[in-house]
Structure formats: C-alpha cells, structure tokens
C-alpha positions in Angstrom: 12.2 -130.1 117.0 12.6 -133.1 119.3 12.1 -131.2 122.5 8.8 -129.7 121.3 7.6 -133.1 120.0 8.4 -134.7 123.4 6.6 -132.0 125.4 3.4 -132.3 123.3 3.3 -136.1 123.8 2.1 -135.6 127.4 -1.6 -135.1 128.1 -3.7 -134.6 131.2 -7.4 -135.7 131.0 -9.2 -134.2 134.0 -12.4 -136.2 133.2 -10.5 -139.5 133.6 -9.8 -138.5 137.2 -13.5 -138.5 138.2 -13.8 -142.2 139.1 -10.4 -142.0 141.0 -11.5 -138.9 142.9 -14.9 -140.4 143.7 -13.3 -143.5 145.1 -10.9 -141.4 147.3 -14.1 -139.7 148.6 -15.5 -143.1 149.5 -12.4 -143.9 151.5 -12.6 -140.5 153.2 -16.2 -141.3 154.2 -15.1 -144.7 155.6 -12.4 -142.9 157.6 -14.9 -140.4 158.9 -17.4 -143.1 159.8 -14.6 -145.1 161.6 -13.8 -142.0 163.7 -17.4 -141.7 164.7 -17.7 -145.3 165.6 -14.5 -145.2 167.7 -15.8 -142.0 169.5 -19.2 -143.7 170.2 -17.2 -146.6 171.7 -15.6 -144.1 174.0 -12.2 -144.2 172.3 -10.2 -140.9 172.0 -9.2 -140.8 168.3 -6.1 -139.4 166.7 -5.2 -139.2 163.0 -2.5 -141.9 163.4 -5.3 -144.4 164.2 -7.2 -143.7 161.0 -4.2 -144.1 158.6 -3.8 -147.8 159.0 -7.5 -148.3 158.9 -7.8 -146.5 155.5 -4.7 -148.3 154.3 -6.4 -151.6 155.0 -9.5 -150.4 153.2 -7.4 -149.4 150.1 -5.3 -152.6 150.1 -7.0 -154.3 147.1 -7.7 -151.0 145.2 -5.5 -150.6 142.2 -6.9 -147.7 140.2 -6.0 -147.2 136.6 -6.3 -144.2 134.4 -5.9 -144.7 130.7 -4.9 -148.3 131.4 -2.0 -147.3 133.6 -1.8 -148.1 137.4 -1.8 -144.9 139.4 -0.8 -146.1 142.9 2.5 -147.8 143.7 2.7 -149.0 147.4 4.4 -145.8 148.6 1.9 -143.5 146.9 -1.1 -145.6 148.2 0.3 -145.4 151.8 0.7 -141.6 151.4 -2.8 -141.3 150.0 -4.3 -143.3 152.8 -2.6 -141.1 155.4 -3.6 -137.9 153.6 -7.2 -139.1 153.6 -6.9 -140.1 157.2 -5.8 -136.5 158.1 -8.7 -135.0 156.2 -11.2 -137.4 157.7 -9.8 -136.7 161.2 -9.9 -133.0 160.7 -13.5 -133.1 159.4 -14.8 -135.4 162.2 -12.7 -133.8 165.0 -13.9 -130.3 164.2 -17.5 -131.5 164.6 -16.6 -133.4 167.7 -15.1 -130.3 169.3 -18.4 -128.4 168.6 -20.3 -130.8 171.0 
C-alpha cells in the first residue's frame, strides 16, 4: 500500500537533536549574559533588545541534522526571538527578586 509505505519512510531521531539543542542552550546563555551586562551598565532591558543580539550571534550558524539544513532564515529569526524571550524571562525574574 503506497500510503503506508510513504508514512513509514519518515523517521525522527531524538539523539540527533542533542548537538542542536545544546547549541540553542549556548545562545540562551549568551542572551542571559547580555541581559546581565546591559543591566550592570544601567540599561533597562526588554525582550525586544535581546532578539536582534541573539540573531546576530546565530548569523553564521547553519545546523544540520542527518546532513539536512534545519534553519531557513525565517526559522532562524523565530528561534532567535524565542530564545531571547526565554533568556529575558529567566534573567528578568531574577532581576525582580533583587
């Protein structure tokens, strides 16, 4: 049956994602650190400030999984802004505790 054969030709290897996810974590840490540096400088930070910074950090990163590129420009931009939001929330919550 052609439909069954087509559906079984897809696979998802979670283990192949580890390097990708670890690198996303590095970008998250850079965003967090950037927030901290801006706050130390006396700058009030918002998540919109972190997005372009993380995008710039990710500019030359072109991850591949199974030899296939994973991030087109739109997806890379979305990933950068997602990471910026998480970095902001993590740092801002700690900032509010002070």
